[in-house]
C-alpha positions as a Markdown table, in Angstrom:
| # | Residue | x | y | z |
|---|---|---|---|---|
| 1 | Met | 4.9 | 49.9 | -60.2 |
| 2 | Ala | 2.5 | 52.9 | -59.7 |
| 3 | Thr | 1.8 | 52.1 | -56.1 |
| 4 | Ala | 5.6 | 51.6 | -55.5 |
| 5 | Phe | 6.5 | 55.1 | -56.8 |
| 6 | Tyr | 8.6 | 57.0 | -54.2 |
| 7 | Thr | 10.3 | 60.4 | -54.7 |
| 8 | Tyr | 10.9 | 63.3 | -52.5 |
| 9 | Asn | 7.6 | 65.0 | -53.5 |
| 10 | Lys | 5.5 | 61.9 | -54.2 |
| 11 | Asn | 5.3 | 58.8 | -52.0 |
| 12 | Lys | 2.5 | 56.5 | -53.4 |
| 13 | Ile | 3.7 | 53.6 | -51.1 |
| 14 | Ile | 2.5 | 55.6 | -48.1 |
| 15 | Glu | -0.2 | 57.8 | -49.7 |
| 16 | Glu | -2.2 | 55.2 | -51.6 |
| 17 | Gln | -5.2 | 54.0 | -49.5 |
| 18 | Glu | -4.9 | 50.4 | -50.7 |
| 19 | Asn | -1.4 | 50.3 | -49.0 |
| 20 | Ala | -2.5 | 51.7 | -45.7 |
| 21 | Glu | -3.1 | 48.5 | -43.8 |
| 22 | Ile | 0.0 | 46.7 | -44.9 |
| 23 | Val | 2.2 | 49.7 | -44.3 |
| 24 | His | 0.8 | 50.1 | -40.8 |
| 25 | Leu | 1.5 | 46.5 | -40.0 |
| 26 | Ala | 5.0 | 46.7 | -41.4 |
| 27 | Thr | 5.9 | 49.8 | -39.5 |
| 28 | Glu | 4.6 | 48.3 | -36.2 |
| 29 | Tyr | 6.5 | 45.1 | -37.0 |
| 30 | Ile | 9.7 | 47.0 | -37.6 |
| 31 | Lys | 9.3 | 49.1 | -34.5 |
| 32 | Lys | 9.0 | 45.8 | -32.5 |
| 33 | Leu | 12.0 | 44.2 | -34.1 |
| 34 | Ile | 14.4 | 47.0 | -33.7 |
| 35 | Lys | 14.0 | 47.0 | -29.9 |
| 36 | Asn | 16.5 | 44.1 | -29.7 |
| 37 | Asn | 17.8 | 43.6 | -33.2 |
| 38 | Val | 19.8 | 45.1 | -36.0 |
| 39 | Leu | 17.8 | 44.6 | -39.2 |
| 40 | Arg | 19.8 | 43.7 | -42.2 |
| 41 | Ile | 17.5 | 43.6 | -45.2 |
| 42 | Tyr | 18.5 | 42.2 | -48.6 |
| 43 | Ser | 16.0 | 42.6 | -51.3 |
| 44 | Leu | 15.7 | 41.1 | -54.8 |
| 45 | Asn | 13.0 | 43.7 | -55.7 |
| 46 | Tyr | 13.8 | 46.8 | -57.7 |
| 47 | Asp | 11.8 | 49.5 | -55.8 |
| 48 | Arg | 11.9 | 51.7 | -52.6 |
| 49 | Val | 9.1 | 50.0 | -50.8 |
| 50 | Met | 11.0 | 48.9 | -47.7 |
| 51 | Gln | 12.8 | 52.3 | -47.6 |
| 52 | Ala | 9.4 | 54.1 | -47.5 |
| 53 | Val | 8.2 | 51.8 | -44.7 |
| 54 | Phe | 11.4 | 52.4 | -42.6 |
| 55 | Gln | 11.0 | 56.2 | -43.2 |
| 56 | Glu | 7.3 | 55.9 | -42.1 |
| 57 | Ala | 8.4 | 54.1 | -39.0 |
| 58 | Gly | 11.0 | 56.8 | -38.2 |
| 59 | Val | 13.9 | 54.3 | -38.4 |
| 60 | Lys | 17.2 | 55.4 | -39.9 |
| 61 | Val | 18.4 | 53.0 | -42.5 |
| 62 | Phe | 21.5 | 52.8 | -44.8 |
| 63 | Gln | 20.9 | 51.7 | -48.4 |
| 64 | Gly | 24.5 | 51.7 | -49.5 |
| 65 | Phe | 24.7 | 55.3 | -50.9 |
| 66 | Ile | 25.7 | 58.6 | -49.4 |
| 67 | Pro | 24.4 | 61.1 | -48.4 |
| 68 | Asp | 22.1 | 59.0 | -46.2 |
| 69 | Asp | 18.8 | 60.5 | -47.4 |
| 70 | Ile | 16.5 | 57.7 | -48.6 |
| 71 | Val | 15.5 | 59.8 | -51.6 |
| 72 | Pro | 17.9 | 62.4 | -53.1 |
| 73 | Lys | 16.4 | 65.9 | -53.1 |
| 74 | Glu | 15.1 | 66.8 | -56.5 |
| 75 | Gly | 17.8 | 68.7 | -58.4 |
| 76 | Asn | 20.6 | 67.8 | -55.9 |
| 77 | Gln | 23.6 | 65.7 | -56.8 |
| 78 | Ser | 23.0 | 62.0 | -57.0 |
| 79 | Gln | 24.1 | 59.6 | -54.2 |
| 80 | Tyr | 27.2 | 57.5 | -54.8 |
| 81 | Pro | 28.0 | 54.1 | -53.2 |
| 82 | Asp | 29.9 | 54.1 | -49.9 |
| 83 | Thr | 31.6 | 50.7 | -50.5 |
| 84 | Lys | 33.8 | 50.9 | -47.4 |
| 85 | Arg | 30.8 | 51.4 | -45.2 |
| 86 | Ile | 28.9 | 48.5 | -47.0 |
| 87 | Leu | 31.8 | 46.2 | -46.3 |
| 88 | Thr | 32.7 | 47.2 | -42.7 |
| 89 | Ser | 29.5 | 48.6 | -41.0 |
| 90 | Phe | 27.4 | 45.8 | -39.6 |
| 91 | Asp | 25.8 | 47.4 | -36.6 |
| 92 | Glu | 23.3 | 49.6 | -38.4 |
| 93 | His | 20.0 | 48.9 | -40.1 |
| 94 | Cys | 20.4 | 48.5 | -43.9 |
| 95 | Ile | 18.5 | 47.8 | -47.0 |
| 96 | Tyr | 20.6 | 46.5 | -49.9 |
| 97 | His | 19.3 | 45.5 | -53.4 |
| 98 | Leu | 21.3 | 42.6 | -54.6 |
| 99 | His | 19.9 | 42.7 | -58.1 |
| 100 | Gly | 19.8 | 46.5 | -58.5 |
| 101 | Asn | 17.0 | 49.1 | -58.4 |
| 102 | Ile | 15.0 | 51.2 | -60.8 |
| 103 | Tyr | 16.4 | 54.3 | -59.0 |
| 104 | Trp | 20.0 | 53.5 | -59.7 |
| 105 | Lys | 21.6 | 55.1 | -62.7 |
| 106 | Pro | 24.6 | 53.7 | -64.5 |
| 107 | Asp | 27.2 | 56.0 | -66.0 |
| 108 | Asn | 29.7 | 55.0 | -68.6 |
| 109 | Val | 32.4 | 57.5 | -67.9 |
| 110 | Asn | 34.3 | 58.6 | -64.8 |
| 111 | Pro | 34.3 | 62.2 | -63.5 |
| 112 | Asn | 37.2 | 63.0 | -65.8 |
| 113 | Gly | 35.2 | 62.0 | -68.8 |
| 114 | Leu | 37.3 | 58.8 | -69.4 |
| 115 | Asp | 35.9 | 55.3 | -69.9 |
| 116 | Gly | 34.7 | 53.8 | -66.6 |
| 117 | Tyr | 31.5 | 52.9 | -64.9 |
| 118 | Ser | 29.6 | 53.9 | -61.8 |
| 119 | Phe | 26.1 | 53.5 | -60.3 |
| 120 | His | 24.4 | 56.1 | -58.3 |
| 121 | Asn | 21.1 | 56.6 | -56.6 |
| 122 | Val | 18.9 | 59.2 | -58.3 |
| 123 | Tyr | 15.7 | 61.1 | -57.7 |
| 124 | Phe | 13.4 | 59.6 | -60.4 |
| 125 | Pro | 13.1 | 55.9 | -61.4 |
| 126 | Leu | 15.0 | 54.7 | -64.5 |
| 127 | Ile | 13.9 | 51.5 | -66.2 |
| 128 | Leu | 16.8 | 49.5 | -67.7 |
| 129 | Ser | 18.8 | 52.7 | -68.0 |
| 130 | Asn | 22.2 | 52.9 | -69.7 |
| 131 | Asn | 23.6 | 56.4 | -70.2 |
| 132 | Gly | 25.5 | 55.7 | -73.4 |
| 133 | His | 26.6 | 52.6 | -75.2 |
| 134 | Gln | 29.6 | 51.2 | -73.3 |
| 135 | His | 29.8 | 47.5 | -72.5 |
| 136 | Phe | 32.0 | 46.8 | -69.4 |
| 137 | Thr | 34.2 | 43.7 | -69.4 |
| 138 | Thr | 34.8 | 41.7 | -66.2 |
| 139 | Glu | 36.3 | 38.8 | -68.1 |
| 140 | Lys | 38.2 | 38.9 | -71.4 |
| 141 | Asn | 35.9 | 38.7 | -74.4 |
| 142 | Lys | 32.8 | 38.7 | -72.2 |
| 143 | Pro | 31.3 | 42.2 | -72.4 |
| 144 | Leu | 28.4 | 43.2 | -70.2 |
| 145 | Phe | 25.7 | 45.8 | -70.9 |
| 146 | Leu | 25.6 | 48.1 | -67.9 |
| 147 | Ser | 22.2 | 48.0 | -66.4 |
| 148 | Asn | 20.7 | 49.2 | -63.1 |
| 149 | Ile | 18.6 | 46.0 | -63.0 |
| 150 | Ile | 20.0 | 42.5 | -63.0 |
| 151 | Thr | 17.6 | 39.9 | -64.4 |
| 152 | Gly | 17.8 | 36.9 | -66.7 |
| 153 | Tyr | 21.0 | 35.1 | -67.4 |
| 154 | Ser | 24.6 | 35.8 | -66.3 |
| 155 | Lys | 23.5 | 37.2 | -63.0 |
| 156 | Val | 26.7 | 36.1 | -61.1 |
| 157 | Gln | 28.9 | 37.8 | -63.7 |
| 158 | Arg | 26.9 | 41.0 | -63.7 |
| 159 | Thr | 26.8 | 41.2 | -59.9 |
| 160 | Asn | 30.6 | 41.4 | -60.0 |
| 161 | Leu | 30.4 | 45.1 | -60.4 |
| 162 | Thr | 30.3 | 47.8 | -57.7 |
| 163 | Pro | 28.1 | 48.2 | -55.6 |
| 164 | Phe | 26.5 | 44.8 | -56.4 |
| 165 | Lys | 29.6 | 42.8 | -55.3 |
| 166 | Gln | 30.1 | 44.7 | -52.0 |
| 167 | Met | 26.4 | 44.2 | -51.2 |
| 168 | Ala | 26.7 | 40.5 | -52.0 |
| 169 | Ser | 29.8 | 40.3 | -49.8 |
| 170 | Ala | 27.9 | 42.0 | -46.9 |
| 171 | Phe | 25.0 | 39.5 | -47.5 |
| 172 | Asp | 27.5 | 36.6 | -47.2 |
| 173 | Ile | 28.9 | 38.0 | -43.9 |
| 174 | Asp | 25.5 | 38.7 | -42.5 |
| 175 | Cys | 24.2 | 35.2 | -43.3 |
| 176 | His | 27.2 | 33.7 | -41.6 |
| 177 | Thr | 27.0 | 35.8 | -38.5 |
| 178 | Ala | 23.2 | 36.2 | -38.1 |
| 179 | Asp | 21.2 | 34.8 | -35.2 |
| 180 | Glu | 18.1 | 34.5 | -37.4 |
| 181 | Ile | 17.4 | 34.7 | -41.1 |
| 182 | Val | 13.8 | 35.6 | -42.2 |
| 183 | Ile | 13.0 | 34.8 | -45.9 |
| 184 | Val | 9.9 | 36.4 | -47.4 |
| 185 | Gly | 8.5 | 35.9 | -50.9 |
| 186 | Tyr | 11.6 | 34.2 | -52.3 |
| 187 | Ser | 11.2 | 31.2 | -54.6 |
| 188 | Phe | 14.8 | 29.9 | -54.2 |
| 189 | Gly | 15.3 | 30.4 | -57.9 |
| 190 | Asp | 18.7 | 32.0 | -57.7 |
| 191 | Asp | 21.5 | 29.5 | -57.2 |
| 192 | His | 24.0 | 32.1 | -56.0 |
| 193 | Ile | 21.6 | 33.3 | -53.3 |
| 194 | Asn | 20.8 | 29.8 | -52.3 |
| 195 | Asp | 24.5 | 28.9 | -52.0 |
| 196 | Thr | 25.2 | 31.8 | -49.7 |
| 197 | Ile | 22.4 | 30.7 | -47.3 |
| 198 | Arg | 23.5 | 27.1 | -47.6 |
| 199 | Gln | 27.1 | 27.8 | -46.8 |
| 200 | Ala | 26.2 | 30.0 | -43.9 |
| 201 | Lys | 23.9 | 27.2 | -42.5 |
| 202 | Lys | 26.8 | 24.7 | -42.9 |
| 203 | Ala | 29.1 | 27.0 | -41.0 |
| 204 | Asn | 26.6 | 27.8 | -38.3 |
| 205 | Pro | 24.1 | 24.9 | -37.8 |
| 206 | Leu | 22.4 | 26.7 | -34.9 |
| 207 | Leu | 21.4 | 29.5 | -37.3 |
| 208 | Lys | 17.6 | 29.9 | -37.1 |
| 209 | Ile | 15.8 | 30.2 | -40.5 |
| 210 | Ile | 12.2 | 31.3 | -40.9 |
| 211 | Ile | 10.5 | 31.1 | -44.3 |
| 212 | Ile | 7.2 | 32.8 | -45.1 |
| 213 | Thr | 5.3 | 31.7 | -48.2 |
| 214 | Pro | 1.6 | 31.2 | -48.9 |
| 215 | Ala | 0.7 | 27.6 | -49.8 |
| 216 | Ser | -3.0 | 26.7 | -49.9 |
| 217 | Ser | -2.8 | 23.0 | -50.6 |
| 218 | Lys | -1.0 | 20.1 | -48.9 |
| 219 | Glu | 0.7 | 19.3 | -52.1 |
| 220 | Cys | 2.0 | 22.8 | -52.4 |
| 221 | Gln | 3.2 | 22.7 | -48.8 |
| 222 | Lys | 5.1 | 19.4 | -49.6 |
| 223 | His | 6.6 | 21.1 | -52.6 |
| 224 | Trp | 8.0 | 23.9 | -50.4 |
| 225 | Gln | 9.4 | 21.4 | -47.9 |
| 226 | Arg | 11.2 | 19.6 | -50.6 |
| 227 | Lys | 12.5 | 22.8 | -52.2 |
| 228 | Val | 13.8 | 24.2 | -48.9 |
| 229 | Leu | 15.3 | 20.8 | -47.9 |
| 230 | Phe | 17.2 | 20.3 | -51.2 |
| 231 | Glu | 18.2 | 23.9 | -51.9 |
| 232 | Ile | 19.6 | 25.0 | -48.5 |
| 233 | Leu | 19.5 | 22.2 | -45.9 |
| 234 | Ser | 20.3 | 18.8 | -47.2 |
| 235 | His | 24.0 | 19.6 | -47.7 |
| 236 | Ile | 24.6 | 20.3 | -44.0 |
| 237 | Ala | 24.4 | 16.8 | -42.4 |
| 238 | Ser | 22.8 | 13.4 | -42.7 |
| 239 | Ile | 19.0 | 13.7 | -42.7 |
| 240 | Lys | 17.5 | 12.2 | -39.5 |
| 241 | Asp | 14.0 | 10.7 | -39.6 |
| 242 | Phe | 11.3 | 13.2 | -40.6 |
| 243 | Val | 12.9 | 16.5 | -41.4 |
| 244 | Phe | 9.7 | 18.6 | -40.9 |
| 245 | Glu | 7.0 | 18.2 | -38.4 |
| 246 | Asn | 3.5 | 19.6 | -39.1 |
| 247 | Gln | 2.2 | 22.4 | -37.0 |
| 248 | Leu | -0.8 | 24.8 | -37.4 |
| 249 | Asn | -0.2 | 26.7 | -40.7 |
| 250 | Ser | 3.5 | 25.8 | -40.6 |
| 251 | Val | 6.1 | 23.0 | -40.5 |
| 252 | His | 9.2 | 22.9 | -38.3 |
| 253 | Ser | 12.5 | 21.0 | -38.4 |
| 254 | Lys | 14.1 | 20.5 | -35.0 |
| 255 | Gln | 17.2 | 19.2 | -36.7 |
| 256 | Tyr | 17.8 | 22.2 | -38.9 |
| 257 | Tyr | 16.2 | 25.0 | -36.7 |
| 258 | Thr | 14.1 | 25.9 | -39.6 |
| 259 | Thr | 10.4 | 26.8 | -39.8 |
| 260 | Ile | 8.2 | 27.3 | -42.9 |
| 261 | Tyr | 5.1 | 29.4 | -42.3 |
| 262 | Phe | 2.4 | 28.9 | -45.0 |
| 263 | Gln | 1.1 | 32.4 | -44.7 |
| 264 | Thr | 1.2 | 35.7 | -46.6 |
| 265 | Trp | 3.5 | 38.3 | -45.2 |
| 266 | Lys | 0.5 | 40.2 | -44.0 |
| 267 | Glu | -0.9 | 37.2 | -42.1 |
| 268 | Tyr | 2.5 | 36.5 | -40.6 |
| 269 | Met | 2.9 | 40.0 | -39.3 |
| 270 | Val | -0.6 | 40.0 | -37.8 |
| 271 | Ser | -0.1 | 36.8 | -36.0 |
| 272 | Asn | 3.4 | 37.8 | -34.8 |
| 273 | Leu | 2.2 | 41.2 | -33.5 |
| 274 | Gln | -0.8 | 39.5 | -31.7 |
| 275 | Ser | 1.2 | 36.7 | -30.1 |
| 276 | His | 4.2 | 38.9 | -29.1 |
| 277 | Pro | 2.9 | 42.4 | -28.5 |
């Protein structure tokens, strides 16, 4: 967490020497991608790492809150969700946190002091913050503890709050309309995330999917092939012959337009920048 600390006055993501190489690679990779693409990033992490990298690359990015500053100025009013923009603006770079963020703060009352809830982006990180004691109910007799981080059980029910549900809707639309989906560091452990990708692939079989995950052994690589096949691909059509063909440090499925690279994110960016300068 220490090396992911990012406020207006302190940015350890960029300043820490141990991060220098990966930040440089990431900024160069982003600069390359934005030449011909709109980057729509959906994170299950709870930090501002990608925001800091985009800031370092000099690329404007919307994170679902207004004003547009990545980090609210210290002492200034917090940033509130722009739900209409989340749901309607798809031609700008974005970073949305589907399971919340340590910099989001939940409030239990509305501006008039009455019962209600809201989440806003604040200057300093808040771990499992709840400003009060209120439980919000989305279903009768099923109260939810308001938290800026969604983890553990009841994720689907807890993501039915604003701005979580608008970001999830944008994720659904982006997956259905994207030319390419790149999945990094995801274990396919969230059924609601898997289902969104699965349904998008069913609706658009030509959608290209790239998955980056380190796997040192052949057995581990086979495990990932089975996981990807059964979680997001096997529902689409009848499986023909061998689904994945072995390549150098990767496997590829011609039938499903899907490639799994058995590399770290750093290794993938290095090879990508070298092969396509």
